[in-house]
ZAMARGU-4260 file (C-alpha; in steps of 0.2 Angstrom, whole numbers, plus 5000, padded with zeros to 4 digits):
<rodrens>
0) 5418/4459/5254 | 5425/4452/5242 | 5408/4443/5227 | 5412/4429/5219 | 5400/4426/5203
5) 5396/4414/5195 | 5401/4409/5178 | 5394/4421/5165 | 5387/4430/5177 | 5390/4449/5173
10) 5387/4466/5179 | 5377/4471/5165 | 5362/4465/5152 | 5363/4453/5140 | 5359/4456/5124
15) 5361/4438/5120 | 5369/4425/5128 | 5374/4407/5119 | 5381/4395/5130 | 5387/4374/5123
20) 5402/4365/5128 | 5406/4373/5147 | 5405/4391/5136 | 5399/4405/5135 | 5395/4421/5122
25) 5387/4433/5128 | 5385/4454/5121 | 5380/4466/5136 | 5372/4481/5142 | 5383/4490/5156
30) 5371/4491/5166 | 5378/4495/5183 | 5387/4510/5191 | 5403/4515/5189 | 5402/4520/5209
35) 5393/4502/5211 | 5406/4491/5203 | 5414/4481/5216 | 5431/4472/5219 | 5424/4451/5214
40) 5429/4437/5205 | 5422/4424/5194 | 5424/4406/5196 | 5428/4402/5178 | 5442/4410/5167
45) 5436/4426/5155 | 5438/4435/5140 | 5430/4452/5137 | 5428/4464/5124 | 5426/4480/5126
50) 5417/4488/5111 | 5409/4506/5118 | 5415/4515/5129 | 5428/4519/5140 | 5433/4501/5148
55) 5445/4505/5163 | 5454/4489/5171 | 5468/4483/5181 | 5474/4470/5170 | 5493/4470/5165
60) 5494/4475/5152 | 5500/4494/5139 | 5486/4507/5140 | 5482/4512/5118 | 5464/4518/5110
65) 5451/4508/5104 | 5446/4493/5109 | 5453/4484/5124 | 5453/4464/5126 | 5455/4456/5142
70) 5462/4441/5148 | 5455/4436/5169 | 5458/4420/5176 | 5446/4415/5186 | 5446/4419/5205
75) 5458/4432/5200 | 5452/4448/5213 | 5446/4463/5201 | 5435/4479/5199 | 5433/4480/5179
80) 5424/4494/5175 | 5414/4505/5164 | 5419/4524/5166 | 5401/4531/5164 | 5387/4524/5154
85) 5382/4516/5138 | 5395/4504/5139 | 5394/4486/5127 | 5404/4469/5132 | 5407/4453/5124
90) 5409/4441/5134 | 5419/4421/5136 | 5416/4417/5151 | 5425/4395/5154 | 5420/4386/5168
95) 5428/4378/5182 | 5428/4362/5175 | 5431/4367/5158 | 5443/4385/5165 | 5455/4370/5174
100) 5456/4358/5160 | 5462/4371/5149 | 5475/4379/5164 | 5480/4357/5163 | 5482/4357/5143
105) 5487/4370/5135 | 5500/4387/5147 | 5489/4402/5152 | 5492/4416/5164 | 5488/4416/5182
110) 5485/4432/5182 | 5474/4448/5170 | 5479/4452/5155 | 5477/4468/5142 | 5480/4465/5121
115) 5479/4476/5109 | 5486/4464/5097 | 5476/4467/5079 | 5476/4447/5076 | 5469/4443/5097
120) 5459/4459/5091 | 5454/4451/5074 | 5447/4438/5080 | 5437/4441/5095 | 5425/4451/5082
125) 5424/4435/5071 | 5417/4426/5083 | 5407/4440/5089 | 5403/4442/5073 | 5397/4425/5072
130) 5392/4421/5091 | 5374/4435/5083 | 5371/4425/5070 | 5357/4413/5069 | 5364/4404/5057
135) 5383/4398/5067 | 5388/4381/5069 | 5391/4376/5088 | 5406/4368/5081 | 5410/4384/5073
140) 5408/4397/5091 | 5416/4383/5101 | 5432/4382/5087 | 5434/4401/5085 | 5433/4403/5106
145) 5447/4394/5107 | 5457/4401/5096 | 5455/4419/5105 | 5459/4407/5116 | 5474/4401/5111
150) 5479/4416/5103 | 5481/4428/5118 | 5496/4415/5127 | 5499/4399/5119 | 5513/4386/5119
155) 5506/4374/5109 | 5517/4374/5095 | 5512/4372/5075 | 5519/4359/5063 | 5523/4368/5048
160) 5517/4352/5038 | 5499/4346/5040 | 5499/4336/5054 | 5491/4315/5048 | 5476/4318/5058
165) 5469/4333/5047 | 5463/4320/5034 | 5451/4308/5049 | 5446/4325/5057 | 5439/4329/5037
170) 5432/4316/5034 | 5423/4314/5052 | 5415/4328/5047 | 5411/4324/5029 | 5401/4307/5038
175) 5394/4314/5049 | 5390/4331/5043 | 5370/4330/5048 | 5374/4329/5066 | 5380/4342/5079
180) 5395/4338/5083 | 5404/4347/5094 | 5427/4351/5095 | 5428/4337/5104 | 5419/4324/5098
185) 5432/4327/5084 | 5445/4330/5094 | 5441/4314/5105 | 5443/4303/5092 | 5457/4308/5085
190) 5469/4310/5098 | 5472/4327/5097 | 5469/4341/5111 | 5453/4353/5107 | 5464/4371/5104
195) 5479/4362/5095 | 5464/4355/5083 | 5457/4371/5078 | 5473/4380/5076 | 5480/4367/5064
200) 5462/4364/5055 | 5463/4386/5051 | 5482/4385/5048 | 5481/4373/5037 | 5466/4373/5028
205) 5463/4390/5029 | 5447/4385/5036 | 5438/4383/5056 | 5433/4364/5057 | 5413/4373/5058
210) 5415/4382/5040 | 5420/4364/5032 | 5406/4357/5043 | 5396/4369/5035 | 5402/4365/5017
215) 5399/4349/5018 | 5378/4351/5024 | 5378/4362/5007 | 5387/4348/4998 | 5377/4334/5004
220) 5360/4348/5001 | 5363/4348/4983 | 5364/4328/4976 | 5348/4326/4985 | 5340/4342/4977
225) 5351/4332/4962 | 5346/4315/4964 | 5328/4313/4975 | 5312/4319/4975 | 5312/4327/4993
230) 5307/4344/4999 | 5319/4354/5003 | 5313/4357/5019 | 5314/4340/5021 | 5333/4339/5012
235) 5336/4355/5025 | 5333/4346/5041 | 5339/4328/5035 | 5357/4338/5034 | 5359/4347/5047
240) 5351/4363/5043 | 5339/4368/5058 | 5326/4372/5043 | 5323/4376/5026 | 5330/4397/5026
245) 5347/4389/5037 | 5346/4381/5019 | 5344/4394/5010 | 5357/4405/5017 | 5368/4394/5017
250) 5368/4388/5000 | 5367/4408/4991 | 5383/4409/5001 | 5392/4394/4995 | 5384/4395/4975
255) 5380/4411/4974 | 5361/4406/4971 | 5345/4401/4981 | 5340/4383/4981 | 5323/4384/4970
260) 5336/4392/4959 | 5347/4380/4956 | 5332/4366/4952 | 5324/4378/4941 | 5342/4380/4931
265) 5345/4361/4934 | 5326/4355/4927 | 5319/4358/4912 | 5303/4352/4921 | 5301/4368/4932
270) 5302/4382/4912 | 5322/4385/4907 | 5326/4386/4893 | 5340/4381/4885 | 5351/4393/4872
275) 5350/4385/4859 | 5371/4384/4851 | 5371/4385/4831
</rodrens>
């Protein structure tokens, strides 16, 4: 009998598991012995990035050394597994309903495929790094997941010039930077497909919508630090950060100094002595 696994269910133990907008991101250690992994399928489409161990897959595509990424459509029977012990893998899971919508909106293969393409692998590793960070935004993870999916097999053409709706997307992110935006919120508001939005944003602006949202939040927090007497903790929460530590890290990444250092530099009352000019 062939097992049908639920979305996000794998033969392994989670190191972390993050779920949002019908997409799941999991990093797992393979804990089921090779001989105990039977033929099975999954309710939704998924992508597996093997990061440690020798991954055995019947998916179509060239076999090469190094990490391997495998795309499995929903309900496709397979027996992918690790040879021996110590395997680790990153899984991107799409719920069954999400998978159906994606198949209707973009061209995806209906058979399993393996990839070694450097661009696809780089995007997948970038998503793994982002997913393992406590600072990652839902908007980051959703856009990066859709970019990985569209990179492996897409027929959606990209325009050479920035589309007019891109400015509207930026304005929406700026206006609602304190909210927990998802890629679907923006795509629905401006009337474009989510995958198209994520890819065009990266292509023409050189960043993800999540990068832009984080930048806007830091800018807003900086403005409040310059014009109000709110505590850093209150500023962090009002600008959409989880807490002050989250603000500290984002602020440091953007400006190269901490919020506390910034306030000392910008406030003579804090004891900063400006140099005398001669």
